[in-house]
C-alpha positions, 0 to 999 in steps of 0.5 A: 921686392929686393932693393936692386929690383925696386931700383930697376923698376923705378929707373924704368918708370923714370925713363918712360916718364922722361921719354913721354915728356920729351915727346910732349915737348917735341909735339908742342914745338911742332905745333908751334912751328906749324902755326900759319899766323906766326909763320906769316908774321915772321915772313912779313918781318923778314920781307921788310928787313930784306927789302931795306937791308938786303940779304947779306946785311940782314941778320936773324936778330934784325928779323926777330926784332922786326917780326916781334918774336923771340929768337927761340920762336924764330928758330922753331920755324926756320933753322937759318937765314938762308932757309927763311929767305928760301921760304920767302922766295916761294911766297914771292912766287905765289904773289907774283904769278897767281892769277896772271895767266887765267885769261889764257884758260877761258874762251876769250877773243884773241885780242881781249885775252891778250889785253886781259893778260897784259893788264894782269901782268902789268898790275902785278909786276909793277906793284910795290910788294912784287917790285921789292921781291924782285929786287931782293931776289936780284940782289942775291943772284950772283952769290946764290945763283941756284936760288934765283934760278929756281925763282925764275924756273918755278915762276916766269918760266912756267908762265912762259910755257902757258903763254906758248901753249896759248899762242900755239893754239891760235897759230894752229887755228890760223889766227896767228902766224908765228914761226917761233912762239917761244920767242914771241912769248918774251916779246909779248911780255915786254910789249905790254910793260914797255916803259913801266916795269924797268922804270919801277924796278930801278926806282925811276917811277916811285908809284905804281902806274895808274890804271890809265897808264896800264890800259894805254901801254897794254893796249898799244903793246897788244896791237903792235904784237897783233900787227906783227903776228896777226894773220894777214 
């Protein structure tokens, strides 16, 4: 074999080996980037940082320290602070709205269903984790309106649609007399959290409301709603 041909063969082998190694490295990074426990660890660290510092003041270095990971690790999972915050917003939505509307899916008595919904909504929305999440999203609403709008459209707005379907069904059945069921969904949400949600959001109520407070508020709100819209 000529020296030129031997060199060419050796070079091809080296290139193939380099490509294979690069592929293994990429697969290793991909596997690390898909570790759900590590991703959750970073998200929890970011949640604490954004909750205490706000989005603008927080840095990836702050999140790295709080999450207990290296800078190299955090960038395997998230390219930027914005991408990390977006993922956190998705997590917020899941925690905020999961299970709240299940009362509308069963064959419950109207009043019982509304009370069950009201309790689920009030407990979730006034909890520490969800109050923090909403404060973070509100904090970036002016600078990142598309993100906060997406948070609303993928969460509360979808819930309102489910509520409207439920109310429309009971209007058709003759249980309720409502001209504008879309408006009524917002009224119902406000009624079952009257005096609880805004006080929690703005820091005037340090602790989540007690079960007794929620039961009293929700029951009173539902009864007001039914007095206004119940069939006479």
